C-alpha positions in Angstrom: -7.8 48.7 -26.1 -11.1 47.5 -24.9 -12.4 48.3 -21.4 -11.6 44.6 -20.1 -8.2 44.2 -21.9 -6.4 45.1 -18.6 -8.0 42.0 -17.0 -6.9 39.9 -19.8 -3.4 41.2 -19.5 -3.4 40.8 -15.7 -4.5 37.1 -15.9 -2.0 36.4 -18.7 0.7 37.6 -16.2 -0.4 35.2 -13.5 1.7 32.0 -13.1 -0.8 30.2 -10.9 -3.6 27.7 -11.6 -6.1 29.8 -9.6 -6.5 33.5 -9.3 -8.9 34.4 -6.6 -10.2 38.0 -6.9 -12.9 40.2 -5.4 -15.1 42.3 -7.6 -13.4 45.4 -6.1 -9.9 44.0 -7.2 -11.3 43.4 -10.7 -12.6 47.0 -10.8 -9.1 48.2 -9.8 -7.5 46.1 -12.6 -9.9 47.4 -15.3 -9.9 51.0 -14.0 -13.7 51.3 -13.8 -16.8 49.9 -12.1 -18.3 46.6 -13.1 -21.9 46.8 -14.5 -24.8 46.3 -12.3 -25.2 42.8 -14.0 -22.4 41.6 -11.8 -25.1 40.7 -9.3 -26.3 37.8 -11.5 -24.5 34.5 -11.6 -25.0 34.2 -15.3 -23.0 37.2 -16.1 -20.0 35.4 -14.7 -20.6 32.3 -16.8 -17.9 31.1 -19.3 -20.2 31.4 -22.4 -18.4 33.4 -25.1 -21.7 35.1 -26.2 -22.3 36.2 -22.6 -20.5 39.6 -22.5 -17.2 41.3 -23.5 -15.6 40.7 -20.2 -16.1 36.9 -20.5 -14.1 36.9 -23.7 -11.2 38.7 -21.9 -10.7 36.0 -19.3 -11.3 33.2 -21.7 -8.7 34.8 -24.1 -6.3 34.8 -21.2 -6.8 31.1 -20.8 -9.0 31.2 -17.7 -12.5 30.1 -16.6 -14.5 31.4 -13.6 -15.3 29.1 -10.7 -16.8 29.5 -7.3 -18.6 32.7 -8.0 -19.8 34.2 -4.7 -22.3 37.0 -5.6 -23.1 37.9 -2.0 -19.4 37.9 -1.0 -18.4 39.7 -4.3 -15.6 37.3 -5.1 -14.7 34.5 -7.5 -11.9 32.4 -8.7 -10.3 32.4 -12.2 -9.0 28.9 -13.0 -6.5 28.2 -15.7 -8.2 26.3 -18.5 -6.3 23.2 -19.2 -9.0 21.5 -21.3 -7.0 22.0 -24.5 -9.8 24.0 -26.2 -8.6 27.1 -27.9 -9.3 30.4 -26.3 -11.8 32.5 -28.2 -10.7 35.8 -29.7 -12.6 39.0 -29.2 -13.6 38.8 -32.9 -15.1 35.4 -32.7 -18.9 35.4 -32.3 -21.6 32.8 -31.7 -22.9 33.6 -35.2 -19.7 32.7 -36.8 -19.7 29.4 -34.9 -23.3 28.9 -35.8 -22.6 28.7 -39.5 -21.3 25.2 -39.1 -23.3 22.0 -38.3 -25.8 21.2 -35.5 -22.9 20.3 -33.1 -21.1 23.5 -33.8 -24.3 25.5 -33.3 -25.0 23.7 -30.0 -21.4 24.5 -28.8 -21.8 28.1 -29.7 -25.1 28.4 -27.8 -24.2 26.4 -24.8 -20.4 27.1 -24.7 -19.2 27.0 -21.0 -22.5 25.5 -19.8 -22.2 21.8 -21.0 -19.5 19.5 -22.4 -20.4 17.3 -25.4 -17.6 14.8 -25.9 -16.2 14.4 -29.4 -18.0 11.8 -31.4 -21.3 12.1 -29.6 -24.2 12.7 -32.1 -26.6 14.9 -30.0 -29.2 14.6 -32.7 -29.5 10.8 -32.6 -32.6 9.3 -31.1 -32.2 7.9 -27.7 -35.3 5.6 -27.6 -36.4 7.3 -24.5 -40.1 8.0 -24.2 -41.5 10.9 -22.3 -45.1 11.3 -21.3 -46.1 7.9 -22.6 -49.6 8.4 -21.0 -50.4 11.1 -23.6 
C-alpha cells in the first residue's frame, strides 16, 4: 500500500459532496507528515502528473478546491464531471502517446477544460504583435 492510499480509502468512504480538511487532518489520515511542498499551491493542483498524492484523491473521485496555504486547509469536492478517475499506474507519458489533444490533456490535466470537438491546433485568425 502506498503512502497516500489511506487518503484514497478515507475519501472513498465519505458520502458528502465536499470534504473540508486541514493539512493536520490529512497527516493523521496518512499517518505521516506532508512534504514541504505542501506550502505551494501547485502541489495541490488536480494534475495527474503533479505528485503521487494527487492521484490518490483523483482515484477516489475527488478534486481539490479552495486551497488555503496560510490557513493550512482545503476542500476535496466530489468530481461529477464524468471523467474517469486516473489509476496510480496511468502516467502522462502513456497519455502522450496519442494525438495532440491527448498530449495537451495529459500536460494540462486539471488546469484547463478543452470541450470535446474543439480542435486546439486550428488557426484562430488572430494576429499578435502586428507592428513587428
